[in-house]
N, CA, C and O atoms as CSV, one atom per row, in Angstrom:
chain,resi,resn,atom,element,x,y,z
A,1,MET,N,N,122.614,102.261,67.921
A,1,MET,CA,C,123.902,102.742,68.365
A,1,MET,C,C,124.080,102.353,69.823
A,1,MET,O,O,123.291,102.788,70.661
A,2,GLY,N,N,125.083,101.551,70.160
A,2,GLY,CA,C,125.302,101.086,71.527
A,2,GLY,C,C,126.010,102.125,72.371
A,2,GLY,O,O,126.799,102.929,71.873
A,3,THR,N,N,125.713,102.092,73.654
A,3,THR,CA,C,126.394,102.997,74.583
A,3,THR,C,C,127.213,102.174,75.548
A,3,THR,O,O,126.888,101.020,75.825
A,4,THR,N,N,128.269,102.761,76.058
A,4,THR,CA,C,129.085,102.071,77.041
A,4,THR,C,C,128.769,102.616,78.416
A,4,THR,O,O,128.276,103.735,78.558
A,5,PHE,N,N,129.054,101.822,79.419
A,5,PHE,CA,C,128.776,102.214,80.799
A,5,PHE,C,C,129.814,103.230,81.270
A,5,PHE,O,O,131.013,102.951,81.262
A,6,ASN,N,N,129.355,104.388,81.672
A,6,ASN,CA,C,130.225,105.419,82.228
A,6,ASN,C,C,129.687,105.751,83.613
A,6,ASN,O,O,128.649,106.404,83.714
A,7,PRO,N,N,130.360,105.323,84.694
A,7,PRO,CA,C,129.818,105.515,86.044
A,7,PRO,C,C,129.708,106.970,86.465
A,7,PRO,O,O,128.981,107.273,87.411
A,8,THR,N,N,130.398,107.872,85.801
A,8,THR,CA,C,130.313,109.284,86.207
A,8,THR,C,C,129.204,110.035,85.492
A,8,THR,O,O,128.756,111.070,85.986
A,9,HIS,N,N,128.740,109.541,84.328
A,9,HIS,CA,C,127.675,110.210,83.580
A,9,HIS,C,C,126.632,109.189,83.133
A,9,HIS,O,O,126.637,108.775,81.974
A,10,PRO,N,N,125.719,108.767,84.052
A,10,PRO,CA,C,124.724,107.773,83.665
A,10,PRO,C,C,123.695,108.377,82.709
A,10,PRO,O,O,123.377,109.561,82.821
A,11,PRO,N,N,123.174,107.592,81.779
A,11,PRO,CA,C,122.147,108.106,80.872
A,11,PRO,C,C,120.836,108.330,81.612
A,11,PRO,O,O,120.543,107.639,82.588
A,12,ARG,N,N,120.049,109.290,81.152
A,12,ARG,CA,C,118.735,109.549,81.746
A,12,ARG,C,C,117.719,108.641,81.064
A,12,ARG,O,O,117.555,108.672,79.844
A,13,THR,N,N,117.032,107.823,81.883
A,13,THR,CA,C,116.061,106.873,81.349
A,13,THR,C,C,114.864,106.824,82.285
A,13,THR,O,O,114.675,107.722,83.105
A,14,SER,N,N,114.059,105.780,82.163
A,14,SER,CA,C,112.885,105.636,83.012
A,14,SER,C,C,113.289,105.511,84.480
A,14,SER,O,O,114.462,105.292,84.782
A,15,LEU,N,N,112.324,105.648,85.397
A,15,LEU,CA,C,112.603,105.608,86.834
A,15,LEU,C,C,113.277,104.307,87.247
A,15,LEU,O,O,114.297,104.332,87.935
A,16,ASN,N,N,112.713,103.160,86.833
A,16,ASN,CA,C,113.295,101.877,87.238
A,16,ASN,C,C,114.716,101.715,86.723
A,16,ASN,O,O,115.605,101.296,87.464
A,17,THR,N,N,114.926,102.041,85.477
A,17,THR,CA,C,116.266,101.943,84.915
A,17,THR,C,C,117.177,102.955,85.582
A,17,THR,O,O,118.348,102.670,85.830
A,18,GLY,N,N,116.650,104.130,85.871
A,18,GLY,CA,C,117.436,105.153,86.562
A,18,GLY,C,C,117.869,104.701,87.944
A,18,GLY,O,O,119.007,104.937,88.348
A,19,VAL,N,N,116.971,104.053,88.671
A,19,VAL,CA,C,117.292,103.532,89.999
A,19,VAL,C,C,118.394,102.492,89.886
A,19,VAL,O,O,119.379,102.538,90.623
A,20,LEU,N,N,118.225,101.553,88.961
A,20,LEU,CA,C,119.244,100.522,88.781
A,20,LEU,C,C,120.583,101.137,88.377
A,20,LEU,O,O,121.637,100.712,88.850
A,21,GLN,N,N,120.533,102.143,87.500
A,21,GLN,CA,C,121.766,102.789,87.061
A,21,GLN,C,C,122.450,103.492,88.227
A,21,GLN,O,O,123.666,103.391,88.391
A,22,TYR,N,N,121.660,104.215,89.048
A,22,TYR,CA,C,122.210,104.917,90.214
A,22,TYR,C,C,122.890,103.921,91.159
A,22,TYR,O,O,124.015,104.144,91.606
A,23,LEU,N,N,122.194,102.826,91.453
A,23,LEU,CA,C,122.740,101.825,92.364
A,23,LEU,C,C,123.954,101.135,91.751
A,23,LEU,O,O,124.905,100.796,92.455
A,24,ARG,N,N,123.916,100.932,90.452
A,24,ARG,CA,C,125.051,100.308,89.778
A,24,ARG,C,C,126.292,101.187,89.915
A,24,ARG,O,O,127.394,100.685,90.136
A,25,ILE,N,N,126.109,102.481,89.785
A,25,ILE,CA,C,127.225,103.414,89.932
A,25,ILE,C,C,127.784,103.335,91.338
A,25,ILE,O,O,128.998,103.243,91.525
A,26,LYS,N,N,126.906,103.370,92.328
A,26,LYS,CA,C,127.351,103.334,93.713
A,26,LYS,C,C,128.063,102.018,94.023
A,26,LYS,O,O,129.117,102.015,94.659
A,27,VAL,N,N,127.491,100.906,93.578
A,27,VAL,CA,C,128.097,99.605,93.825
A,27,VAL,C,C,129.420,99.512,93.065
A,27,VAL,O,O,130.387,98.946,93.575
A,28,TYR,N,N,129.471,100.057,91.868
A,28,TYR,CA,C,130.706,100.083,91.071
A,28,TYR,C,C,131.808,100.795,91.856
A,28,TYR,O,O,132.937,100.310,91.930
A,29,ASN,N,N,131.480,101.929,92.430
A,29,ASN,CA,C,132.458,102.694,93.192
A,29,ASN,C,C,132.841,101.983,94.489
A,29,ASN,O,O,134.014,101.989,94.863
A,30,LEU,N,N,131.888,101.378,95.177
A,30,LEU,CA,C,132.154,100.681,96.429
A,30,LEU,C,C,133.027,99.454,96.245
A,30,LEU,O,O,133.867,99.141,97.089
A,31,ASN,N,N,132.827,98.786,95.171
A,31,ASN,CA,C,133.453,97.485,94.964
A,31,ASN,C,C,134.761,97.609,94.179
A,31,ASN,O,O,135.106,96.722,93.398
A,32,MET,N,N,135.480,98.700,94.387
A,32,MET,CA,C,136.768,98.930,93.736
A,32,MET,C,C,136.681,98.692,92.229
A,32,MET,O,O,137.451,97.921,91.656
A,33,ASN,N,N,135.726,99.372,91.608
A,33,ASN,CA,C,135.566,99.369,90.155
A,33,ASN,C,C,135.119,98.023,89.587
A,33,ASN,O,O,135.316,97.766,88.399
A,34,LYS,N,N,134.527,97.169,90.401
A,34,LYS,CA,C,133.931,95.930,89.909
A,34,LYS,C,C,132.437,96.180,89.754
A,34,LYS,O,O,131.771,96.588,90.706
A,35,VAL,N,N,131.918,95.940,88.576
A,35,VAL,CA,C,130.507,96.182,88.300
A,35,VAL,C,C,129.702,94.953,88.689
A,35,VAL,O,O,130.054,93.828,88.336
A,36,LYS,N,N,128.609,95.183,89.427
A,36,LYS,CA,C,127.704,94.101,89.801
A,36,LYS,C,C,126.892,93.677,88.583
A,36,LYS,O,O,126.582,94.491,87.713
A,37,THR,N,N,126.558,92.412,88.535
A,37,THR,CA,C,125.688,91.928,87.469
A,37,THR,C,C,124.248,92.312,87.795
A,37,THR,O,O,123.934,92.678,88.927
A,38,SER,N,N,123.387,92.225,86.804
A,38,SER,CA,C,121.968,92.511,87.019
A,38,SER,C,C,121.379,91.570,88.055
A,38,SER,O,O,120.543,91.984,88.859
A,39,LYS,N,N,121.797,90.317,88.050
A,39,LYS,CA,C,121.299,89.327,89.005
A,39,LYS,C,C,121.706,89.696,90.430
A,39,LYS,O,O,120.911,89.561,91.360
A,40,GLN,N,N,122.945,90.161,90.600
A,40,GLN,CA,C,123.406,90.562,91.926
A,40,GLN,C,C,122.640,91.790,92.411
A,40,GLN,O,O,122.263,91.864,93.581
A,41,MET,N,N,122.407,92.753,91.518
A,41,MET,CA,C,121.653,93.952,91.908
A,41,MET,C,C,120.211,93.587,92.251
A,41,MET,O,O,119.626,94.161,93.169
A,42,GLU,N,N,119.640,92.641,91.521
A,42,GLU,CA,C,118.274,92.200,91.792
A,42,GLU,C,C,118.144,91.675,93.218
A,42,GLU,O,O,117.151,91.942,93.895
A,43,ARG,N,N,119.154,90.924,93.672
A,43,ARG,CA,C,119.135,90.376,95.034
A,43,ARG,C,C,119.034,91.495,96.069
A,43,ARG,O,O,118.266,91.392,97.025
A,44,HIS,N,N,119.808,92.562,95.877
A,44,HIS,CA,C,119.776,93.684,96.807
A,44,HIS,C,C,118.452,94.438,96.721
A,44,HIS,O,O,117.885,94.819,97.745
A,45,LEU,N,N,117.961,94.654,95.504
A,45,LEU,CA,C,116.691,95.383,95.343
A,45,LEU,C,C,115.521,94.612,95.948
A,45,LEU,O,O,114.673,95.198,96.622
A,46,LYS,N,N,115.472,93.322,95.715
A,46,LYS,CA,C,114.407,92.510,96.300
A,46,LYS,C,C,114.518,92.486,97.818
A,46,LYS,O,O,113.516,92.379,98.526
A,47,GLY,N,N,115.746,92.586,98.306
A,47,GLY,CA,C,115.965,92.591,99.750
A,47,GLY,C,C,115.313,93.752,100.448
A,47,GLY,O,O,114.933,93.637,101.614
A,48,MET,N,N,115.170,94.875,99.764
A,48,MET,CA,C,114.559,96.038,100.411
A,48,MET,C,C,113.146,96.321,99.898
A,48,MET,O,O,112.568,97.353,100.240
A,49,ALA,N,N,112.592,95.443,99.103
A,49,ALA,CA,C,111.306,95.686,98.450
A,49,ALA,C,C,110.106,95.395,99.358
A,49,ALA,O,O,109.263,94.558,99.035
A,50,ASN,N,N,110.038,96.086,100.486
A,50,ASN,CA,C,108.918,95.948,101.413
A,50,ASN,C,C,108.968,97.144,102.358
A,50,ASN,O,O,110.052,97.577,102.748
A,51,HIS,N,N,107.819,97.679,102.728
A,51,HIS,CA,C,107.809,98.882,103.570
A,51,HIS,C,C,108.428,98.630,104.945
A,51,HIS,O,O,109.070,99.524,105.498
A,52,TYR,N,N,108.249,97.433,105.508
A,52,TYR,CA,C,108.891,97.133,106.786
A,52,TYR,C,C,110.413,97.109,106.625
A,52,TYR,O,O,111.137,97.625,107.477
A,53,ARG,N,N,110.896,96.511,105.535
A,53,ARG,CA,C,112.342,96.428,105.334
A,53,ARG,C,C,112.954,97.802,105.128
A,53,ARG,O,O,114.052,98.081,105.612
A,54,ILE,N,N,112.243,98.658,104.410
A,54,ILE,CA,C,112.728,100.030,104.227
A,54,ILE,C,C,112.782,100.731,105.577
A,54,ILE,O,O,113.770,101.391,105.900
A,55,GLU,N,N,111.724,100.587,106.363
A,55,GLU,CA,C,111.689,101.202,107.690
A,55,GLU,C,C,112.820,100.665,108.578
A,55,GLU,O,O,113.454,101.431,109.304
A,56,ILE,N,N,113.071,99.368,108.522
A,56,ILE,CA,C,114.134,98.753,109.322
A,56,ILE,C,C,115.498,99.270,108.885
A,56,ILE,O,O,116.336,99.588,109.729
A,57,LEU,N,N,115.735,99.358,107.574
A,57,LEU,CA,C,117.010,99.883,107.083
A,57,LEU,C,C,117.254,101.298,107.589
A,57,LEU,O,O,118.347,101.611,108.061
A,58,LEU,N,N,116.239,102.156,107.492
A,58,LEU,CA,C,116.382,103.544,107.945
A,58,LEU,C,C,116.584,103.610,109.461
A,58,LEU,O,O,117.335,104.450,109.957
A,59,LEU,N,N,115.916,102.727,110.182
A,59,LEU,CA,C,116.055,102.676,111.640
A,59,LEU,C,C,117.463,102.235,112.045
A,59,LEU,O,O,118.064,102.820,112.945
A,60,ILE,N,N,117.978,101.216,111.389
A,60,ILE,CA,C,119.333,100.746,111.684
A,60,ILE,C,C,120.352,101.827,111.339
A,60,ILE,O,O,121.363,101.971,112.026
A,61,ALA,N,N,120.092,102.581,110.285
A,61,ALA,CA,C,121.002,103.675,109.915
A,61,ALA,C,C,121.079,104.723,111.024
A,61,ALA,O,O,122.141,105.295,111.269
A,62,ARG,N,N,119.962,104.970,111.689
A,62,ARG,CA,C,119.924,105.954,112.784
A,62,ARG,C,C,120.470,105.381,114.080
A,62,ARG,O,O,120.987,106.123,114.915
A,63,SER,N,N,120.361,104.058,114.263
A,63,SER,CA,C,120.733,103.419,115.537
A,63,SER,C,C,121.561,102.169,115.283
A,63,SER,O,O,121.069,101.054,115.454
A,64,GLU,N,N,122.817,102.345,114.875
A,64,GLU,CA,C,123.696,101.189,114.638
A,64,GLU,C,C,123.783,100.347,115.916
A,64,GLU,O,O,123.888,100.889,117.017
A,65,GLY,N,N,123.738,99.039,115.765
A,65,GLY,CA,C,123.830,98.144,116.915
A,65,GLY,C,C,122.494,97.878,117.586
A,65,GLY,O,O,122.447,97.261,118.651
A,66,ILE,N,N,121.405,98.336,116.974
A,66,ILE,CA,C,120.068,98.142,117.554
A,66,ILE,C,C,119.733,96.649,117.597
A,66,ILE,O,O,120.077,95.899,116.684
A,67,ILE,N,N,119.060,96.233,118.664
A,67,ILE,CA,C,118.672,94.822,118.795
A,67,ILE,C,C,117.236,94.640,118.310
A,67,ILE,O,O,116.484,95.608,118.195
A,68,LEU,N,N,116.864,93.398,118.028
A,68,LEU,CA,C,115.553,93.086,117.462
A,68,LEU,C,C,114.412,93.623,118.314
A,68,LEU,O,O,113.442,94.162,117.781
A,69,GLU,N,N,114.517,93.481,119.633
A,69,GLU,CA,C,113.440,93.940,120.522
A,69,GLU,C,C,113.197,95.436,120.374
A,69,GLU,O,O,112.054,95.889,120.434
A,70,ASP,N,N,114.269,96.209,120.180
A,70,ASP,CA,C,114.110,97.657,119.984
A,70,ASP,C,C,113.520,97.983,118.616
A,70,ASP,O,O,112.758,98.940,118.478
A,71,ILE,N,N,113.869,97.194,117.611
A,71,ILE,CA,C,113.278,97.388,116.281
A,71,ILE,C,C,111.782,97.124,116.355
A,71,ILE,O,O,110.982,97.876,115.799
A,72,VAL,N,N,111.408,96.048,117.046
A,72,VAL,CA,C,109.987,95.699,117.216
A,72,VAL,C,C,109.252,96.827,117.937
A,72,VAL,O,O,108.160,97.220,117.526
A,73,ALA,N,N,109.845,97.346,119.006
A,73,ALA,CA,C,109.201,98.414,119.782
A,73,ALA,C,C,109.004,99.677,118.946
A,73,ALA,O,O,107.961,100.325,119.032
A,74,ARG,N,N,109.994,100.020,118.149
A,74,ARG,CA,C,109.899,101.264,117.364
A,74,ARG,C,C,108.987,101.136,116.154
A,74,ARG,O,O,108.361,102.111,115.741
A,75,THR,N,N,108.910,99.943,115.588
A,75,THR,CA,C,108.028,99.762,114.421
A,75,THR,C,C,106.609,99.398,114.832
A,75,THR,O,O,105.683,99.494,114.027
A,76,LYS,N,N,106.437,98.977,116.091
A,76,LYS,CA,C,105.133,98.544,116.606
A,76,LYS,C,C,104.533,97.424,115.746
A,76,LYS,O,O,103.338,97.416,115.448
A,77,ALA,N,N,105.393,96.488,115.359
A,77,ALA,CA,C,104.961,95.363,114.531
A,77,ALA,C,C,105.190,94.059,115.289
A,77,ALA,O,O,105.848,94.035,116.330
A,78,ASN,N,N,104.643,92.993,114.757
A,78,ASN,CA,C,104.774,91.670,115.339
A,78,ASN,C,C,106.246,91.242,115.335
A,78,ASN,O,O,106.924,91.392,114.318
A,79,PRO,N,N,106.747,90.715,116.451
A,79,PRO,CA,C,108.156,90.291,116.516
A,79,PRO,C,C,108.539,89.266,115.448
A,79,PRO,O,O,109.653,89.309,114.927
A,80,LYS,N,N,107.637,88.351,115.118
A,80,LYS,CA,C,107.940,87.354,114.085
A,80,LYS,C,C,108.056,88.007,112.712
A,80,LYS,O,O,108.892,87.613,111.899
A,81,THR,N,N,107.217,89.000,112.459
A,81,THR,CA,C,107.277,89.732,111.186
A,81,THR,C,C,108.609,90.453,111.058
A,81,THR,O,O,109.269,90.366,110.023
A,82,ILE,N,N,109.003,91.160,112.098
A,82,ILE,CA,C,110.251,91.913,112.067
A,82,ILE,C,C,111.445,90.964,111.994
A,82,ILE,O,O,112.417,91.244,111.293
A,83,GLY,N,N,111.376,89.853,112.709
A,83,GLY,CA,C,112.445,88.855,112.642
A,83,GLY,C,C,112.631,88.315,111.228
A,83,GLY,O,O,113.757,88.140,110.765
A,84,GLU,N,N,111.528,88.055,110.555
A,84,GLU,CA,C,111.592,87.557,109.173
A,84,GLU,C,C,112.170,88.624,108.235
A,84,GLU,O,O,112.978,88.311,107.361
A,85,HIS,N,N,111.757,89.873,108.419
A,85,HIS,CA,C,112.263,90.925,107.542
A,85,HIS,C,C,113.749,91.212,107.783
A,85,HIS,O,O,114.482,91.489,106.833
A,86,THR,N,N,114.199,91.149,109.030
A,86,THR,CA,C,115.633,91.336,109.278
A,86,THR,C,C,116.418,90.157,108.699
A,86,THR,O,O,117.536,90.336,108.214
A,87,ARG,N,N,115.851,88.975,108.746
A,87,ARG,CA,C,116.499,87.805,108.147
A,87,ARG,C,C,116.675,88.010,106.645
A,87,ARG,O,O,117.733,87.714,106.088
A,88,ARG,N,N,115.628,88.520,105.995
A,88,ARG,CA,C,115.705,88.748,104.546
A,88,ARG,C,C,116.687,89.863,104.186
A,88,ARG,O,O,117.386,89.778,103.177
A,89,LEU,N,N,116.734,90.901,105.010
A,89,LEU,CA,C,117.706,91.978,104.780
A,89,LEU,C,C,119.131,91.451,104.916
A,89,LEU,O,O,120.019,91.824,104.150
A,90,HIS,N,N,119.334,90.581,105.899
A,90,HIS,CA,C,120.656,89.970,106.097
A,90,HIS,C,C,121.000,89.061,104.923
A,90,HIS,O,O,122.122,89.083,104.418
A,91,GLN,N,N,120.034,88.271,104.498
A,91,GLN,CA,C,120.229,87.355,103.381
A,91,GLN,C,C,120.553,88.127,102.094
A,91,GLN,O,O,121.319,87.645,101.259
A,92,ALA,N,N,119.978,89.309,101.934
A,92,ALA,CA,C,120.223,90.134,100.751
A,92,ALA,C,C,121.542,90.894,100.840
A,92,ALA,O,O,121.946,91.556,99.884
A,93,GLY,N,N,122.211,90.798,101.985
A,93,GLY,CA,C,123.500,91.468,102.136
A,93,GLY,C,C,123.402,92.940,102.487
A,93,GLY,O,O,124.362,93.687,102.299
A,94,LEU,N,N,122.249,93.368,102.998
A,94,LEU,CA,C,122.050,94.788,103.307
A,94,LEU,C,C,122.321,95.125,104.771
A,94,LEU,O,O,122.613,96.275,105.098
A,95,ILE,N,N,122.227,94.125,105.659
A,95,ILE,CA,C,122.549,94.363,107.072
A,95,ILE,C,C,123.474,93.262,107.582
A,95,ILE,O,O,123.538,92.165,107.026
A,96,ASN,N,N,124.182,93.589,108.650
A,96,ASN,CA,C,125.023,92.627,109.348
A,96,ASN,C,C,124.368,92.289,110.680
A,96,ASN,O,O,123.701,93.125,111.290
A,97,LYS,N,N,124.565,91.068,111.115
A,97,LYS,CA,C,124.085,90.650,112.435
A,97,LYS,C,C,125.296,90.275,113.269
A,97,LYS,O,O,126.145,89.495,112.837
A,98,ASP,N,N,125.368,90.836,114.465
A,98,ASP,CA,C,126.475,90.549,115.370
A,98,ASP,C,C,125.886,89.923,116.628
A,98,ASP,O,O,125.196,90.591,117.398
A,99,TYR,N,N,126.162,88.636,116.830
A,99,TYR,CA,C,125.585,87.901,117.950
A,99,TYR,C,C,126.346,88.220,119.227
A,99,TYR,O,O,127.548,87.976,119.330
A,100,ARG,N,N,125.618,88.776,120.206
A,100,ARG,CA,C,126.189,89.163,121.508
A,100,ARG,C,C,125.423,88.442,122.607
A,100,ARG,O,O,124.504,89.003,123.205
A,101,GLY,N,N,125.805,87.200,122.869
A,101,GLY,CA,C,125.104,86.418,123.886
A,101,GLY,C,C,123.673,86.162,123.464
A,101,GLY,O,O,123.415,85.543,122.432
A,102,HIS,N,N,122.740,86.648,124.279
A,102,HIS,CA,C,121.315,86.442,124.025
A,102,HIS,C,C,120.768,87.402,122.961
A,102,HIS,O,O,119.690,87.167,122.414
A,103,PHE,N,N,121.497,88.469,122.670
A,103,PHE,CA,C,121.006,89.504,121.760
A,103,PHE,C,C,121.750,89.489,120.434
A,103,PHE,O,O,122.876,89.001,120.336
A,104,VAL,N,N,121.095,90.036,119.418
A,104,VAL,CA,C,121.704,90.195,118.099
A,104,VAL,C,C,121.671,91.680,117.758
A,104,VAL,O,O,120.605,92.290,117.681
A,105,GLU,N,N,122.869,92.254,117.552
A,105,GLU,CA,C,122.950,93.662,117.167
A,105,GLU,C,C,122.950,93.753,115.650
A,105,GLU,O,O,123.575,92.940,114.968
A,106,HIS,N,N,122.242,94.752,115.126
A,106,HIS,CA,C,122.115,94.932,113.684
A,106,HIS,C,C,122.851,96.189,113.255
A,106,HIS,O,O,122.780,97.224,113.918
A,107,SER,N,N,123.560,96.086,112.136
A,107,SER,CA,C,124.241,97.240,111.553
A,107,SER,C,C,124.124,97.152,110.035
A,107,SER,O,O,123.827,96.091,109.488
A,108,LEU,N,N,124.357,98.269,109.367
A,108,LEU,CA,C,124.284,98.291,107.912
A,108,LEU,C,C,125.571,97.735,107.311
A,108,LEU,O,O,126.667,98.002,107.804
A,109,SER,N,N,125.425,96.977,106.264
A,109,SER,CA,C,126.581,96.541,105.482
A,109,SER,C,C,126.967,97.700,104.562
A,109,SER,O,O,126.219,98.672,104.465
A,110,PRO,N,N,128.102,97.623,103.893
A,110,PRO,CA,C,128.430,98.691,102.931
A,110,PRO,C,C,127.339,98.882,101.876
A,110,PRO,O,O,127.029,100.015,101.508
A,111,TYR,N,N,126.758,97.789,101.389
A,111,TYR,CA,C,125.667,97.905,100.419
A,111,TYR,C,C,124.425,98.506,101.066
A,111,TYR,O,O,123.703,99.280,100.437
A,112,GLY,N,N,124.180,98.148,102.316
A,112,GLY,CA,C,123.056,98.729,103.048
A,112,GLY,C,C,123.195,100.239,103.175
A,112,GLY,O,O,122.206,100.964,103.063
A,113,ARG,N,N,124.417,100.722,103.410
A,113,ARG,CA,C,124.661,102.169,103.483
A,113,ARG,C,C,124.344,102.850,102.156
A,113,ARG,O,O,123.765,103.936,102.123
A,114,THR,N,N,124.731,102.197,101.067
A,114,THR,CA,C,124.440,102.735,99.729
A,114,THR,C,C,122.940,102.834,99.509
A,114,THR,O,O,122.450,103.837,98.990
A,115,PHE,N,N,122.210,101.800,99.902
A,115,PHE,CA,C,120.768,101.805,99.726
A,115,PHE,C,C,120.105,102.858,100.609
A,115,PHE,O,O,119.144,103.501,100.186
A,116,VAL,N,N,120.602,103.040,101.815
A,116,VAL,CA,C,120.030,104.062,102.704
A,116,VAL,C,C,120.244,105.447,102.106
A,116,VAL,O,O,119.338,106.280,102.154
A,117,LYS,N,N,121.412,105.711,101.548
A,117,LYS,CA,C,121.655,107.002,100.884
A,117,LYS,C,C,120.664,107.205,99.752
A,117,LYS,O,O,120.096,108.286,99.592
A,118,PHE,N,N,120.460,106.145,98.964
A,118,PHE,CA,C,119.488,106.231,97.874
A,118,PHE,C,C,118.084,106.476,98.409
A,118,PHE,O,O,117.373,107.347,97.907
A,119,LEU,N,N,117.677,105.714,99.428
A,119,LEU,CA,C,116.331,105.867,99.992
A,119,LEU,C,C,116.103,107.284,100.512
A,119,LEU,O,O,115.040,107.865,100.297
A,120,LYS,N,N,117.096,107.833,101.191
A,120,LYS,CA,C,116.956,109.200,101.723
A,120,LYS,C,C,116.850,110.216,100.600
A,120,LYS,O,O,116.055,111.151,100.689
A,121,SER,N,N,117.635,110.050,99.548
A,121,SER,CA,C,117.548,110.986,98.415
A,121,SER,C,C,116.220,110.821,97.699
A,121,SER,O,O,115.631,111.808,97.257
A,122,PHE,N,N,115.743,109.600,97.578
A,122,PHE,CA,C,114.464,109.320,96.918
A,122,PHE,C,C,113.304,109.857,97.759
A,122,PHE,O,O,112.313,110.340,97.212
A,123,GLN,N,N,113.425,109.774,99.077
A,123,GLN,CA,C,112.398,110.218,100.013
A,123,GLN,C,C,112.181,111.729,99.912
A,123,GLN,O,O,111.063,112.212,100.090
A,124,GLU,N,N,113.239,112.464,99.629
A,124,GLU,CA,C,113.181,113.928,99.592
A,124,GLU,C,C,112.623,114.464,98.285
A,124,GLU,O,O,112.290,115.647,98.217
A,125,LYS,N,N,112.504,113.651,97.247
A,125,LYS,CA,C,112.061,114.151,95.945
A,125,LYS,C,C,110.614,113.903,95.688
A,125,LYS,O,O,110.103,114.271,94.630
């Protein structure tokens, strides 16, 4: 028996499917009722699939406009490592980069905000 997608009442399933369903609902609502494909959702999920990237997303959420040097200082990680992870987050569409002369300010994209909400709710459970 097939089921149809209802963004207001997602079915209860395994954790991975539940995560994808939750994000699909949020992206569905954000994108003016356009549903993301599984391939598009995979790009966003892979974009945050690293502890440094999760930490960077949460840090940017707390400090919009933060520059790379401040991210490096707060994470106490190698600048090249953090630079690579911010590049991947940007490539995945989760953060925006705003070039201001010598510095690059980082902010969350709309999808990045959705993921941060999910991460915070997941962190509390």
